[in-house]
mmCIF file of the N, C-alpha and C atoms, coordinates in Angstrom:
data_MODEL
# 
_entry.id   MODEL 
# 
loop_
_atom_site.group_PDB 
_atom_site.id 
_atom_site.type_symbol 
_atom_site.label_atom_id 
_atom_site.label_alt_id 
_atom_site.label_comp_id 
_atom_site.label_asym_id 
_atom_site.label_entity_id 
_atom_site.label_seq_id 
_atom_site.pdbx_PDB_ins_code 
_atom_site.Cartn_x 
_atom_site.Cartn_y 
_atom_site.Cartn_z 
_atom_site.occupancy 
_atom_site.B_iso_or_equiv 
_atom_site.pdbx_formal_charge 
_atom_site.auth_seq_id 
_atom_site.auth_comp_id 
_atom_site.auth_asym_id 
_atom_site.auth_atom_id 
_atom_site.pdbx_PDB_model_num 
ATOM 1   N N  . MET A 1 1  ? 97.075 38.840 59.502 1.00 0.00 ? 1  MET A N  1 
ATOM 2   C CA . MET A 1 1  ? 95.730 39.273 59.198 1.00 0.00 ? 1  MET A CA 1 
ATOM 3   C C  . MET A 1 1  ? 95.300 40.288 60.254 1.00 0.00 ? 1  MET A C  1 
ATOM 4   N N  . GLY A 1 2  ? 94.692 41.353 59.818 1.00 0.00 ? 2  GLY A N  1 
ATOM 5   C CA . GLY A 1 2  ? 94.249 42.393 60.730 1.00 0.00 ? 2  GLY A CA 1 
ATOM 6   C C  . GLY A 1 2  ? 92.927 42.051 61.396 1.00 0.00 ? 2  GLY A C  1 
ATOM 7   N N  . GLU A 1 3  ? 92.527 42.902 62.315 1.00 0.00 ? 3  GLU A N  1 
ATOM 8   C CA . GLU A 1 3  ? 91.293 42.667 63.064 1.00 0.00 ? 3  GLU A CA 1 
ATOM 9   C C  . GLU A 1 3  ? 90.071 42.638 62.144 1.00 0.00 ? 3  GLU A C  1 
ATOM 10  N N  . LEU A 1 4  ? 90.026 43.560 61.181 1.00 0.00 ? 4  LEU A N  1 
ATOM 11  C CA . LEU A 1 4  ? 88.907 43.582 60.239 1.00 0.00 ? 4  LEU A CA 1 
ATOM 12  C C  . LEU A 1 4  ? 88.867 42.302 59.412 1.00 0.00 ? 4  LEU A C  1 
ATOM 13  N N  . ASP A 1 5  ? 90.023 41.854 58.953 1.00 0.00 ? 5  ASP A N  1 
ATOM 14  C CA . ASP A 1 5  ? 90.080 40.615 58.172 1.00 0.00 ? 5  ASP A CA 1 
ATOM 15  C C  . ASP A 1 5  ? 89.593 39.431 58.997 1.00 0.00 ? 5  ASP A C  1 
ATOM 16  N N  . GLU A 1 6  ? 89.955 39.400 60.266 1.00 0.00 ? 6  GLU A N  1 
ATOM 17  C CA . GLU A 1 6  ? 89.499 38.318 61.142 1.00 0.00 ? 6  GLU A CA 1 
ATOM 18  C C  . GLU A 1 6  ? 87.983 38.337 61.308 1.00 0.00 ? 6  GLU A C  1 
ATOM 19  N N  . LEU A 1 7  ? 87.415 39.527 61.440 1.00 0.00 ? 7  LEU A N  1 
ATOM 20  C CA . LEU A 1 7  ? 85.956 39.646 61.553 1.00 0.00 ? 7  LEU A CA 1 
ATOM 21  C C  . LEU A 1 7  ? 85.261 39.193 60.269 1.00 0.00 ? 7  LEU A C  1 
ATOM 22  N N  . ILE A 1 8  ? 85.815 39.586 59.134 1.00 0.00 ? 8  ILE A N  1 
ATOM 23  C CA . ILE A 1 8  ? 85.241 39.182 57.842 1.00 0.00 ? 8  ILE A CA 1 
ATOM 24  C C  . ILE A 1 8  ? 85.325 37.676 57.682 1.00 0.00 ? 8  ILE A C  1 
ATOM 25  N N  . THR A 1 9  ? 86.471 37.100 58.027 1.00 0.00 ? 9  THR A N  1 
ATOM 26  C CA . THR A 1 9  ? 86.650 35.654 57.941 1.00 0.00 ? 9  THR A CA 1 
ATOM 27  C C  . THR A 1 9  ? 85.649 34.927 58.839 1.00 0.00 ? 9  THR A C  1 
ATOM 28  N N  . LYS A 1 10 ? 85.469 35.419 60.054 1.00 0.00 ? 10 LYS A N  1 
ATOM 29  C CA . LYS A 1 10 ? 84.522 34.808 60.988 1.00 0.00 ? 10 LYS A CA 1 
ATOM 30  C C  . LYS A 1 10 ? 83.099 34.883 60.435 1.00 0.00 ? 10 LYS A C  1 
ATOM 31  N N  . LEU A 1 11 ? 82.724 36.038 59.908 1.00 0.00 ? 11 LEU A N  1 
ATOM 32  C CA . LEU A 1 11 ? 81.398 36.214 59.331 1.00 0.00 ? 11 LEU A CA 1 
ATOM 33  C C  . LEU A 1 11 ? 81.177 35.258 58.155 1.00 0.00 ? 11 LEU A C  1 
ATOM 34  N N  . LEU A 1 12 ? 82.163 35.158 57.278 1.00 0.00 ? 12 LEU A N  1 
ATOM 35  C CA . LEU A 1 12 ? 82.038 34.258 56.134 1.00 0.00 ? 12 LEU A CA 1 
ATOM 36  C C  . LEU A 1 12 ? 81.865 32.812 56.587 1.00 0.00 ? 12 LEU A C  1 
ATOM 37  N N  . LYS A 1 13 ? 82.631 32.406 57.584 1.00 0.00 ? 13 LYS A N  1 
ATOM 38  C CA . LYS A 1 13 ? 82.516 31.028 58.090 1.00 0.00 ? 13 LYS A CA 1 
ATOM 39  C C  . LYS A 1 13 ? 81.142 30.773 58.695 1.00 0.00 ? 13 LYS A C  1 
ATOM 40  N N  . GLU A 1 14 ? 80.625 31.752 59.438 1.00 0.00 ? 14 GLU A N  1 
ATOM 41  C CA . GLU A 1 14 ? 79.307 31.598 60.061 1.00 0.00 ? 14 GLU A CA 1 
ATOM 42  C C  . GLU A 1 14 ? 78.195 31.537 59.021 1.00 0.00 ? 14 GLU A C  1 
ATOM 43  N N  . ARG A 1 15 ? 78.287 32.384 58.005 1.00 0.00 ? 15 ARG A N  1 
ATOM 44  C CA . ARG A 1 15 ? 77.212 32.490 57.018 1.00 0.00 ? 15 ARG A CA 1 
ATOM 45  C C  . ARG A 1 15 ? 77.281 31.436 55.915 1.00 0.00 ? 15 ARG A C  1 
ATOM 46  N N  . LEU A 1 16 ? 78.511 31.060 55.525 1.00 0.00 ? 16 LEU A N  1 
ATOM 47  C CA . LEU A 1 16 ? 78.651 30.198 54.356 1.00 0.00 ? 16 LEU A CA 1 
ATOM 48  C C  . LEU A 1 16 ? 78.993 28.752 54.681 1.00 0.00 ? 16 LEU A C  1 
ATOM 49  N N  . GLY A 1 17 ? 79.396 28.478 55.886 1.00 0.00 ? 17 GLY A N  1 
ATOM 50  C CA . GLY A 1 17 ? 79.734 27.102 56.253 1.00 0.00 ? 17 GLY A CA 1 
ATOM 51  C C  . GLY A 1 17 ? 80.827 26.533 55.372 1.00 0.00 ? 17 GLY A C  1 
ATOM 52  N N  . GLU A 1 18 ? 80.504 25.451 54.659 1.00 0.00 ? 18 GLU A N  1 
ATOM 53  C CA . GLU A 1 18 ? 81.489 24.757 53.826 1.00 0.00 ? 18 GLU A CA 1 
ATOM 54  C C  . GLU A 1 18 ? 82.026 25.624 52.690 1.00 0.00 ? 18 GLU A C  1 
ATOM 55  N N  . ASP A 1 19 ? 81.240 26.551 52.204 1.00 0.00 ? 19 ASP A N  1 
ATOM 56  C CA . ASP A 1 19 ? 81.659 27.402 51.093 1.00 0.00 ? 19 ASP A CA 1 
ATOM 57  C C  . ASP A 1 19 ? 82.576 28.542 51.537 1.00 0.00 ? 19 ASP A C  1 
ATOM 58  N N  . ALA A 1 20 ? 82.773 28.680 52.824 1.00 0.00 ? 20 ALA A N  1 
ATOM 59  C CA . ALA A 1 20 ? 83.575 29.784 53.348 1.00 0.00 ? 20 ALA A CA 1 
ATOM 60  C C  . ALA A 1 20 ? 85.015 29.734 52.846 1.00 0.00 ? 20 ALA A C  1 
ATOM 61  N N  . GLU A 1 21 ? 85.574 28.547 52.695 1.00 0.00 ? 21 GLU A N  1 
ATOM 62  C CA . GLU A 1 21 ? 86.968 28.436 52.261 1.00 0.00 ? 21 GLU A CA 1 
ATOM 63  C C  . GLU A 1 21 ? 87.195 29.135 50.924 1.00 0.00 ? 21 GLU A C  1 
ATOM 64  N N  . LEU A 1 22 ? 86.321 28.894 49.974 1.00 0.00 ? 22 LEU A N  1 
ATOM 65  C CA . LEU A 1 22 ? 86.435 29.540 48.666 1.00 0.00 ? 22 LEU A CA 1 
ATOM 66  C C  . LEU A 1 22 ? 86.243 31.048 48.783 1.00 0.00 ? 22 LEU A C  1 
ATOM 67  N N  . ALA A 1 23 ? 85.236 31.464 49.526 1.00 0.00 ? 23 ALA A N  1 
ATOM 68  C CA . ALA A 1 23 ? 84.979 32.897 49.692 1.00 0.00 ? 23 ALA A CA 1 
ATOM 69  C C  . ALA A 1 23 ? 86.160 33.606 50.336 1.00 0.00 ? 23 ALA A C  1 
ATOM 70  N N  . ILE A 1 24 ? 86.760 32.982 51.344 1.00 0.00 ? 24 ILE A N  1 
ATOM 71  C CA . ILE A 1 24 ? 87.920 33.567 52.020 1.00 0.00 ? 24 ILE A CA 1 
ATOM 72  C C  . ILE A 1 24 ? 89.107 33.631 51.072 1.00 0.00 ? 24 ILE A C  1 
ATOM 73  N N  . LYS A 1 25 ? 89.288 32.590 50.286 1.00 0.00 ? 25 LYS A N  1 
ATOM 74  C CA . LYS A 1 25 ? 90.383 32.565 49.309 1.00 0.00 ? 25 LYS A CA 1 
ATOM 75  C C  . LYS A 1 25 ? 90.219 33.696 48.283 1.00 0.00 ? 25 LYS A C  1 
ATOM 76  N N  . LEU A 1 26 ? 89.001 33.887 47.807 1.00 0.00 ? 26 LEU A N  1 
ATOM 77  C CA . LEU A 1 26 ? 88.735 34.960 46.837 1.00 0.00 ? 26 LEU A CA 1 
ATOM 78  C C  . LEU A 1 26 ? 88.890 36.338 47.478 1.00 0.00 ? 26 LEU A C  1 
ATOM 79  N N  . TYR A 1 27 ? 88.411 36.495 48.705 1.00 0.00 ? 27 TYR A N  1 
ATOM 80  C CA . TYR A 1 27 ? 88.551 37.767 49.430 1.00 0.00 ? 27 TYR A CA 1 
ATOM 81  C C  . TYR A 1 27 ? 90.025 38.123 49.608 1.00 0.00 ? 27 TYR A C  1 
ATOM 82  N N  . THR A 1 28 ? 90.809 37.146 50.042 1.00 0.00 ? 28 THR A N  1 
ATOM 83  C CA . THR A 1 28 ? 92.236 37.375 50.269 1.00 0.00 ? 28 THR A CA 1 
ATOM 84  C C  . THR A 1 28 ? 92.945 37.719 48.966 1.00 0.00 ? 28 THR A C  1 
ATOM 85  N N  . ALA A 1 29 ? 92.620 36.990 47.904 1.00 0.00 ? 29 ALA A N  1 
ATOM 86  C CA . ALA A 1 29 ? 93.240 37.249 46.605 1.00 0.00 ? 29 ALA A CA 1 
ATOM 87  C C  . ALA A 1 29 ? 92.916 38.656 46.121 1.00 0.00 ? 29 ALA A C  1 
ATOM 88  N N  . TYR A 1 30 ? 91.660 39.077 46.286 1.00 0.00 ? 30 TYR A N  1 
ATOM 89  C CA . TYR A 1 30 ? 91.265 40.423 45.855 1.00 0.00 ? 30 TYR A CA 1 
ATOM 90  C C  . TYR A 1 30 ? 91.982 41.478 46.682 1.00 0.00 ? 30 TYR A C  1 
ATOM 91  N N  . LYS A 1 31 ? 92.051 41.259 47.965 1.00 0.00 ? 31 LYS A N  1 
ATOM 92  C CA . LYS A 1 31 ? 92.689 42.224 48.852 1.00 0.00 ? 31 LYS A CA 1 
ATOM 93  C C  . LYS A 1 31 ? 94.181 42.373 48.514 1.00 0.00 ? 31 LYS A C  1 
ATOM 94  N N  . GLU A 1 32 ? 94.836 41.260 48.223 1.00 0.00 ? 32 GLU A N  1 
ATOM 95  C CA . GLU A 1 32 ? 96.278 41.281 47.974 1.00 0.00 ? 32 GLU A CA 1 
ATOM 96  C C  . GLU A 1 32 ? 96.644 41.677 46.546 1.00 0.00 ? 32 GLU A C  1 
ATOM 97  N N  . ARG A 1 33 ? 95.850 41.213 45.545 1.00 0.00 ? 33 ARG A N  1 
ATOM 98  C CA . ARG A 1 33 ? 96.245 41.419 44.152 1.00 0.00 ? 33 ARG A CA 1 
ATOM 99  C C  . ARG A 1 33 ? 95.139 41.983 43.268 1.00 0.00 ? 33 ARG A C  1 
ATOM 100 N N  . GLY A 1 34 ? 94.021 42.371 43.879 1.00 0.00 ? 34 GLY A N  1 
ATOM 101 C CA . GLY A 1 34 ? 92.941 42.959 43.099 1.00 0.00 ? 34 GLY A CA 1 
ATOM 102 C C  . GLY A 1 34 ? 92.266 41.958 42.182 1.00 0.00 ? 34 GLY A C  1 
ATOM 103 N N  . ARG A 1 35 ? 91.704 42.476 41.119 1.00 0.00 ? 35 ARG A N  1 
ATOM 104 C CA . ARG A 1 35 ? 90.966 41.654 40.153 1.00 0.00 ? 35 ARG A CA 1 
ATOM 105 C C  . ARG A 1 35 ? 91.823 40.511 39.609 1.00 0.00 ? 35 ARG A C  1 
ATOM 106 N N  . ARG A 1 36 ? 93.074 40.794 39.351 1.00 0.00 ? 36 ARG A N  1 
ATOM 107 C CA . ARG A 1 36 ? 93.971 39.771 38.811 1.00 0.00 ? 36 ARG A CA 1 
ATOM 108 C C  . ARG A 1 36 ? 94.129 38.601 39.792 1.00 0.00 ? 36 ARG A C  1 
ATOM 109 N N  . GLY A 1 37 ? 94.171 38.894 41.073 1.00 0.00 ? 37 GLY A N  1 
ATOM 110 C CA . GLY A 1 37 ? 94.273 37.840 42.083 1.00 0.00 ? 37 GLY A CA 1 
ATOM 111 C C  . GLY A 1 37 ? 93.061 36.924 42.071 1.00 0.00 ? 37 GLY A C  1 
ATOM 112 N N  . VAL A 1 38 ? 91.880 37.518 41.918 1.00 0.00 ? 38 VAL A N  1 
ATOM 113 C CA . VAL A 1 38 ? 90.658 36.723 41.852 1.00 0.00 ? 38 VAL A CA 1 
ATOM 114 C C  . VAL A 1 38 ? 90.676 35.832 40.610 1.00 0.00 ? 38 VAL A C  1 
ATOM 115 N N  . LEU A 1 39 ? 91.087 36.387 39.483 1.00 0.00 ? 39 LEU A N  1 
ATOM 116 C CA . LEU A 1 39 ? 91.177 35.586 38.253 1.00 0.00 ? 39 LEU A CA 1 
ATOM 117 C C  . LEU A 1 39 ? 92.173 34.440 38.404 1.00 0.00 ? 39 LEU A C  1 
ATOM 118 N N  . GLU A 1 40 ? 93.273 34.686 39.091 1.00 0.00 ? 40 GLU A N  1 
ATOM 119 C CA . GLU A 1 40 ? 94.262 33.635 39.315 1.00 0.00 ? 40 GLU A CA 1 
ATOM 120 C C  . GLU A 1 40 ? 93.679 32.494 40.144 1.00 0.00 ? 40 GLU A C  1 
ATOM 121 N N  . VAL A 1 41 ? 92.915 32.835 41.183 1.00 0.00 ? 41 VAL A N  1 
ATOM 122 C CA . VAL A 1 41 ? 92.290 31.809 42.018 1.00 0.00 ? 41 VAL A CA 1 
ATOM 123 C C  . VAL A 1 41 ? 91.272 31.010 41.209 1.00 0.00 ? 41 VAL A C  1 
ATOM 124 N N  . ILE A 1 42 ? 90.455 31.697 40.435 1.00 0.00 ? 42 ILE A N  1 
ATOM 125 C CA . ILE A 1 42 ? 89.451 31.008 39.611 1.00 0.00 ? 42 ILE A CA 1 
ATOM 126 C C  . ILE A 1 42 ? 90.137 30.083 38.608 1.00 0.00 ? 42 ILE A C  1 
ATOM 127 N N  . ASN A 1 43 ? 91.189 30.565 37.971 1.00 0.00 ? 43 ASN A N  1 
ATOM 128 C CA . ASN A 1 43 ? 91.909 29.727 37.010 1.00 0.00 ? 43 ASN A CA 1 
ATOM 129 C C  . ASN A 1 43 ? 92.549 28.519 37.682 1.00 0.00 ? 43 ASN A C  1 
ATOM 130 N N  . GLU A 1 44 ? 93.050 28.701 38.899 1.00 0.00 ? 44 GLU A N  1 
ATOM 131 C CA . GLU A 1 44 ? 93.637 27.591 39.655 1.00 0.00 ? 44 GLU A CA 1 
ATOM 132 C C  . GLU A 1 44 ? 92.581 26.512 39.914 1.00 0.00 ? 44 GLU A C  1 
ATOM 133 N N  . ILE A 1 45 ? 91.391 26.932 40.295 1.00 0.00 ? 45 ILE A N  1 
ATOM 134 C CA . ILE A 1 45 ? 90.296 25.996 40.557 1.00 0.00 ? 45 ILE A CA 1 
ATOM 135 C C  . ILE A 1 45 ? 89.895 25.275 39.272 1.00 0.00 ? 45 ILE A C  1 
ATOM 136 N N  . LEU A 1 46 ? 89.810 26.015 38.174 1.00 0.00 ? 46 LEU A N  1 
ATOM 137 C CA . LEU A 1 46 ? 89.447 25.406 36.888 1.00 0.00 ? 46 LEU A CA 1 
ATOM 138 C C  . LEU A 1 46 ? 90.499 24.398 36.434 1.00 0.00 ? 46 LEU A C  1 
ATOM 139 N N  . ARG A 1 47 ? 91.777 24.710 36.655 1.00 0.00 ? 47 ARG A N  1 
ATOM 140 C CA . ARG A 1 47 ? 92.853 23.779 36.288 1.00 0.00 ? 47 ARG A CA 1 
ATOM 141 C C  . ARG A 1 47 ? 92.729 22.459 37.047 1.00 0.00 ? 47 ARG A C  1 
ATOM 142 N N  . GLU A 1 48 ? 92.259 22.534 38.294 1.00 0.00 ? 48 GLU A N  1 
ATOM 143 C CA . GLU A 1 48 ? 92.091 21.323 39.105 1.00 0.00 ? 48 GLU A CA 1 
ATOM 144 C C  . GLU A 1 48 ? 91.088 20.364 38.497 1.00 0.00 ? 48 GLU A C  1 
ATOM 145 N N  . VAL A 1 49 ? 90.154 20.869 37.693 1.00 0.00 ? 49 VAL A N  1 
ATOM 146 C CA . VAL A 1 49 ? 89.166 20.012 37.050 1.00 0.00 ? 49 VAL A CA 1 
ATOM 147 C C  . VAL A 1 49 ? 89.455 19.836 35.563 1.00 0.00 ? 49 VAL A C  1 
ATOM 148 N N  . GLY A 1 50 ? 90.652 20.251 35.139 1.00 0.00 ? 50 GLY A N  1 
ATOM 149 C CA . GLY A 1 50 ? 91.081 19.994 33.769 1.00 0.00 ? 50 GLY A CA 1 
ATOM 150 C C  . GLY A 1 50 ? 90.745 21.068 32.753 1.00 0.00 ? 50 GLY A C  1 
ATOM 151 N N  . VAL A 1 51 ? 90.356 22.234 33.170 1.00 0.00 ? 51 VAL A N  1 
ATOM 152 C CA . VAL A 1 51 ? 90.019 23.323 32.244 1.00 0.00 ? 51 VAL A CA 1 
ATOM 153 C C  . VAL A 1 51 ? 91.173 24.314 32.229 1.00 0.00 ? 51 VAL A C  1 
ATOM 154 N N  . GLU A 1 52 ? 91.756 24.545 31.058 1.00 0.00 ? 52 GLU A N  1 
ATOM 155 C CA . GLU A 1 52 ? 92.833 25.509 30.910 1.00 0.00 ? 52 GLU A CA 1 
ATOM 156 C C  . GLU A 1 52 ? 92.265 26.819 30.377 1.00 0.00 ? 52 GLU A C  1 
ATOM 157 N N  . VAL A 1 53 ? 92.604 27.915 31.054 1.00 0.00 ? 53 VAL A N  1 
ATOM 158 C CA . VAL A 1 53 ? 92.094 29.228 30.676 1.00 0.00 ? 53 VAL A CA 1 
ATOM 159 C C  . VAL A 1 53 ? 93.278 30.166 30.541 1.00 0.00 ? 53 VAL A C  1 
ATOM 160 N N  . SER A 1 54 ? 93.304 30.912 29.450 1.00 0.00 ? 54 SER A N  1 
ATOM 161 C CA . SER A 1 54 ? 94.342 31.919 29.261 1.00 0.00 ? 54 SER A CA 1 
ATOM 162 C C  . SER A 1 54 ? 93.829 33.239 29.817 1.00 0.00 ? 54 SER A C  1 
ATOM 163 N N  . MET A 1 55 ? 94.615 33.850 30.704 1.00 0.00 ? 55 MET A N  1 
ATOM 164 C CA . MET A 1 55 ? 94.175 35.105 31.312 1.00 0.00 ? 55 MET A CA 1 
ATOM 165 C C  . MET A 1 55 ? 94.415 36.287 30.395 1.00 0.00 ? 55 MET A C  1 
ATOM 166 N N  . GLY A 1 56 ? 95.373 36.208 29.514 1.00 0.00 ? 56 GLY A N  1 
ATOM 167 C CA . GLY A 1 56 ? 95.669 37.340 28.649 1.00 0.00 ? 56 GLY A CA 1 
ATOM 168 C C  . GLY A 1 56 ? 96.214 38.507 29.454 1.00 0.00 ? 56 GLY A C  1 
ATOM 169 N N  . GLU A 1 57 ? 96.361 39.626 28.839 1.00 0.00 ? 57 GLU A N  1 
ATOM 170 C CA . GLU A 1 57 ? 96.858 40.816 29.505 1.00 0.00 ? 57 GLU A CA 1 
ATOM 171 C C  . GLU A 1 57 ? 95.726 41.790 29.738 1.00 0.00 ? 57 GLU A C  1 
ATOM 172 N N  . ASP A 1 58 ? 95.744 42.464 30.893 1.00 0.00 ? 58 ASP A N  1 
ATOM 173 C CA . ASP A 1 58 ? 94.691 43.445 31.211 1.00 0.00 ? 58 ASP A CA 1 
ATOM 174 C C  . ASP A 1 58 ? 94.862 44.697 30.398 1.00 0.00 ? 58 ASP A C  1 
# 
């Protein structure tokens, strides 16, 4: 993780507290894989509660 990413992570933790983990996960997914990465993370979370979502093709 670069210096900017570390600063963003620190800011998210300070501002969001318990919700920071999700925000950091979404930020990282977007940075690495763009919109598709964010959709993958959201679908992963939904699967954990029993909701199946088809992403389809962009």
